[in-house]
Backbone as numpy.savetxt, mean C-alpha at the origin, in Angstrom:
# Nx Ny Nz CAx CAy CAz Cx Cy Cz
-4.89 2.82 -18.35 -4.78 1.81 -17.38 -4.71 2.71 -16.41
-5.06 2.95 -15.00 -5.68 3.26 -13.47 -4.68 2.73 -12.61
-3.88 4.45 -12.39 -2.61 4.59 -11.83 -3.31 4.54 -10.19
-2.59 3.73 -8.75 -3.29 3.99 -7.84 -2.43 4.01 -7.06
-2.16 4.95 -6.23 -1.30 5.40 -5.03 -2.09 4.97 -3.26
-1.01 3.51 -2.93 -1.02 3.13 -1.96 -0.73 3.90 -0.24
-0.91 4.25 0.18 0.19 5.21 1.36 0.03 4.67 3.10
0.97 4.99 3.83 0.37 4.12 5.32 1.16 5.97 5.84
1.44 5.79 7.16 2.03 6.37 8.22 3.35 6.91 7.41
4.38 5.45 7.93 5.76 5.38 7.46 6.44 4.43 6.01
4.85 4.63 5.24 5.27 3.50 4.16 6.22 2.47 4.22
6.63 1.64 5.70 7.43 0.70 5.56 6.90 -1.20 5.56
5.46 -0.79 6.36 4.57 -2.61 5.57 3.37 -2.77 4.32
2.39 -2.50 5.51 1.22 -2.50 4.58 1.71 -2.22 3.42
1.48 -0.38 3.41 1.57 0.08 2.09 2.44 -0.72 1.20
3.58 -0.96 1.87 5.10 -2.10 1.13 3.93 -3.31 0.39
3.49 -4.33 1.07 2.59 -5.27 0.51 1.54 -4.73 0.06
1.49 -3.69 0.47 0.49 -3.91 -0.88 0.06 -4.04 -2.16
1.58 -2.33 -2.24 2.16 -2.41 -3.74 2.57 -3.63 -4.37
3.39 -4.71 -3.33 3.38 -5.75 -3.93 2.75 -6.41 -4.73
1.27 -6.81 -4.11 0.72 -7.50 -4.13 -0.70 -7.20 -5.65
0.12 -5.67 -5.38 -1.78 -4.87 -7.54 -0.49 -4.55 -7.70
1.71 -5.00 -7.80 1.68 -5.42 -8.82 1.72 -6.65 -9.31
1.55 -7.36 -8.59 1.82 -8.85 -9.03 0.97 -9.59 -9.25
-0.50 -8.66 -8.81 -1.80 -9.16 -9.33 -2.68 -8.39 -10.87
-1.79 -7.40 -10.49 -2.32 -6.77 -11.54 -1.69 -5.66 -12.71
-0.54 -6.81 -12.96 0.10 -7.09 -14.07 -0.32 -6.29 -15.00
-0.48 -5.30 -16.25 -0.52 -4.69 -17.48 -2.01 -4.47 -17.20
-2.26 -4.08 -15.81 -3.92 -3.60 -15.48 -4.00 -2.39 -15.43
-3.21 -1.68 -13.76 -2.62 -0.87 -13.08 -0.88 -0.82 -12.76
-1.15 0.82 -12.88 -0.16 0.72 -12.22 0.16 1.02 -10.80
0.79 1.64 -10.03 0.85 1.87 -8.46 2.37 1.65 -8.10
2.04 2.69 -6.67 2.62 3.17 -5.99 2.55 3.13 -4.58
2.92 3.46 -4.36 3.42 2.92 -2.46 4.05 4.64 -2.17
3.29 5.00 -0.68 3.82 6.62 0.24 3.57 6.32 1.30
4.35 7.63 2.15 3.93 7.29 3.53 3.80 8.77 3.32
3.36 9.06 4.47 3.56 10.98 5.75 4.05 11.10 5.46
5.14 10.29 6.07 6.57 10.25 6.11 7.36 9.02 5.52
7.91 9.72 5.42 9.29 8.01 4.68 9.84 7.24 5.73
10.12 6.36 5.75 12.02 5.63 6.30 12.03 4.48 5.61
11.72 3.13 6.23 12.56 1.87 5.25 11.54 0.49 4.69
12.21 -0.62 3.53 11.43 -1.28 3.92 10.88 -2.59 5.06
10.06 -2.71 5.37 10.50 -3.92 6.67 10.46 -4.99 6.01
11.72 -5.15 6.86 12.68 -6.33 6.58 11.26 -7.87 7.07
10.54 -7.74 8.04 9.20 -8.93 7.90 8.62 -8.54 6.71
7.67 -7.22 6.13 7.25 -7.57 5.61 8.28 -8.08 4.06
9.33 -8.25 4.36 9.86 -7.97 2.77 10.23 -10.16 3.23
9.68 -10.96 4.70 10.27 -11.61 4.22 8.82 -12.77 4.33
7.58 -12.13 4.93 6.71 -12.52 4.33 5.99 -12.25 3.01
6.61 -11.64 3.05 6.05 -11.54 1.13 6.87 -13.05 0.56
8.06 -12.45 0.08 8.89 -13.59 -0.46 8.26 -15.19 0.01
7.92 -15.50 1.33 7.19 -16.62 1.44 5.75 -17.49 0.33
5.36 -15.91 -0.26 4.28 -16.36 -1.19 4.75 -15.80 -2.46
6.02 -15.89 -2.61 6.57 -15.74 -4.03 6.75 -14.20 -4.89
6.86 -13.42 -3.78 6.75 -11.99 -4.14 7.66 -11.01 -3.45
8.72 -10.67 -4.57 9.96 -10.33 -4.27 9.60 -8.30 -4.06
9.37 -7.68 -2.60 9.20 -6.59 -2.75 11.13 -5.55 -2.24
11.90 -6.77 -2.34 12.70 -6.20 -1.70 13.59 -4.90 -1.92
13.14 -4.66 -4.17 13.74 -2.84 -4.59 12.82 -2.38 -4.43
11.80 -2.24 -3.65 10.55 -1.24 -3.13 11.31 -0.10 -2.15
11.23 1.04 -2.78 11.59 2.41 -1.48 10.71 2.61 -0.94
10.96 3.40 -0.14 9.60 4.14 1.14 10.48 5.00 0.85
8.78 5.53 0.43 9.03 7.50 -0.33 7.54 8.58 0.62
8.14 9.81 0.51 6.42 10.62 1.38 5.78 10.86 0.59
4.46 11.02 0.96 3.58 11.29 -0.25 3.89 12.70 -0.90
4.53 13.48 -0.71 5.36 14.86 -1.00 5.95 15.05 -1.90
6.14 13.68 -2.14 7.12 13.78 -3.90 6.15 13.29 -5.29
4.92 12.92 -4.90 3.70 12.87 -5.86 2.77 14.06 -5.67
2.35 13.54 -7.08 0.93 14.77 -7.35 -0.01 13.98 -7.38
-1.44 14.57 -7.01 -2.83 13.91 -6.08 -3.07 13.75 -7.84
-3.41 14.78 -8.46 -3.79 14.34 -9.47 -3.41 13.97 -10.75
-1.71 12.96 -10.63 -1.83 11.78 -11.14 -2.05 10.52 -10.75
-2.98 10.40 -9.94 -3.62 9.23 -9.55 -5.02 9.33 -9.79
-5.96 7.47 -10.08 -7.46 7.65 -9.75 -7.49 7.31 -9.26
-7.28 6.44 -7.96 -7.08 5.48 -6.23 -5.92 5.78 -5.62
-6.67 6.42 -4.73 -5.93 6.85 -2.80 -6.34 5.53 -1.82
-5.83 4.83 -2.20 -5.48 3.96 -0.71 -4.75 4.12 0.20
-6.12 4.40 1.71 -5.00 4.88 2.60 -5.26 2.91 3.76
-4.06 3.11 4.43 -3.91 1.21 4.96 -4.02 0.95 5.82
-3.57 2.57 6.74 -3.82 2.91 8.14 -4.94 4.37 9.21
-5.85 4.42 8.51 -6.10 5.10 8.59 -6.46 6.39 8.83
-5.47 6.63 7.88 -4.69 8.20 7.95 -5.50 9.24 7.58
-6.26 8.80 6.08 -6.50 9.58 5.73 -7.31 11.00 5.73
-6.78 10.53 6.85 -7.71 12.71 8.03 -6.32 13.18 8.00
-5.84 12.29 7.70 -4.09 13.24 7.43 -3.35 13.76 6.46
-4.39 13.47 5.40 -4.03 13.52 3.97 -4.45 14.56 3.09
-3.65 15.67 2.29 -4.44 16.70 2.08 -5.38 16.35 1.36
-6.33 17.34 1.88 -7.15 17.18 0.78 -7.52 16.55 -0.20
-6.88 17.17 -2.00 -6.52 16.10 -2.84 -6.50 15.18 -3.26
-6.23 14.50 -2.03 -5.67 13.23 -2.17 -6.92 12.59 -2.07
-8.16 12.71 -1.04 -9.03 12.07 -0.13 -9.93 12.28 -1.28
-9.45 13.39 -2.25 -11.09 13.88 -3.92 -10.96 12.78 -4.89
-9.50 11.82 -4.44 -9.68 11.61 -5.79 -10.89 10.50 -6.20
-11.14 10.17 -7.17 -12.08 9.26 -7.86 -12.51 8.52 -6.86
-11.68 7.53 -6.50 -11.80 6.61 -5.41 -10.75 6.78 -4.40
-11.32 6.95 -3.34 -10.45 7.38 -2.06 -11.15 6.21 -1.16
-10.37 5.19 -0.30 -10.32 3.93 0.46 -9.67 4.38 1.64
-10.24 3.94 3.02 -9.28 4.36 4.23 -9.35 2.82 4.71
-8.71 1.50 4.65 -8.85 0.55 4.44 -8.33 -0.11 6.30
-8.07 0.67 7.56 -7.68 0.64 8.39 -6.58 -0.80 9.17
-6.34 -1.51 8.74 -5.91 -2.48 8.84 -4.77 -2.56 10.13
-4.41 -3.25 10.81 -3.69 -3.23 11.78 -2.41 -2.84 11.29
-1.17 -2.55 11.58 0.22 -2.59 11.76 0.85 -3.47 12.79
1.68 -4.10 11.87 1.87 -5.24 12.57 3.45 -4.68 12.78
3.96 -4.14 12.29 5.49 -3.23 13.61 5.63 -3.86 14.29
6.59 -4.34 15.45 6.25 -4.92 16.36 5.93 -5.94 16.69
4.89 -6.59 15.96 4.19 -7.46 15.91 4.71 -9.12 15.80
4.54 -10.04 16.28 4.87 -11.03 16.20 4.73 -11.68 14.57
5.24 -12.50 14.28 4.85 -12.54 12.41 3.68 -13.57 11.78
2.36 -13.69 13.23 1.45 -14.55 12.84 0.50 -12.92 11.90
1.11 -11.49 13.30 0.41 -10.60 12.98 0.77 -10.73 11.34
2.07 -10.51 10.98 2.16 -10.08 9.52 1.84 -11.10 8.53
1.31 -12.14 8.87 0.72 -13.54 7.71 -0.48 -12.79 8.07
-1.04 -12.00 8.77 -2.56 -11.96 9.18 -2.80 -11.03 8.63
-1.95 -10.03 8.13 -2.67 -8.28 7.66 -2.00 -8.53 6.04
-0.83 -9.66 5.92 -0.57 -9.66 4.40 -1.53 -10.78 3.75
-2.82 -11.11 3.59 -2.92 -11.60 3.96 -4.18 -11.08 3.61
-5.41 -10.18 4.13 -5.80 -9.43 4.52 -5.69 -8.29 3.17
-4.38 -7.67 3.24 -4.24 -6.65 2.08 -4.19 -7.40 0.91
-3.55 -8.37 0.64 -4.11 -9.52 -0.41 -5.83 -10.01 -1.20
-6.44 -9.35 -0.05 -8.11 -9.78 -0.38 -8.12 -8.70 -1.07
-8.54 -7.90 -0.37 -8.76 -6.08 -0.60 -7.12 -5.86 -1.74
-6.68 -5.80 -2.27 -5.89 -5.25 -3.09 -6.41 -6.49 -4.64
-6.87 -8.02 -4.60 -8.01 -8.16 -5.68 -9.39 -7.52 -5.92
-10.12 -7.13 -4.89 -11.33 -6.76 -4.63 -11.04 -5.03 -5.78
-9.47 -4.88 -4.83 -10.04 -2.91 -5.25 -8.97 -3.74 -7.30
-8.35 -4.74 -7.78 -8.83 -4.35 -8.84 -9.39 -4.38 -9.90
-10.60 -5.36 -9.10 -11.23 -5.83 -9.91 -12.74 -5.13 -10.30
-12.66 -3.65 -8.80 -13.83 -2.46 -8.88 -12.74 -1.84 -10.55
-11.10 -1.40 -10.17 -10.45 -0.42 -11.26 -10.91 -1.12 -12.86
């Protein structure tokens, strides 16, 4: 089973939504973790917009990337263009992608919905690739 790490700056919105989608869409196919260059909290609006489509991410936590080991993962996905800030060993995994999605934090609800839907499409494509 392939192991995937979703990472972005604060691990509060995009990476959390990606983790939720990957756990749901990739159930039994992949193992998923998310983290941030720094830890913060799971954004309440991210929890809300995922709940609207029946995915509960309330039990997910925000964790710093430093708590994990790159060698444990097959695929590393940056959601914010932060790939340039990642330690080299993370960028050199079997699959590394930098999705550069808009940060919905502080934006209107429509932005959260748009980014959520973009993440769903990309996660579904990633699961097919793995």
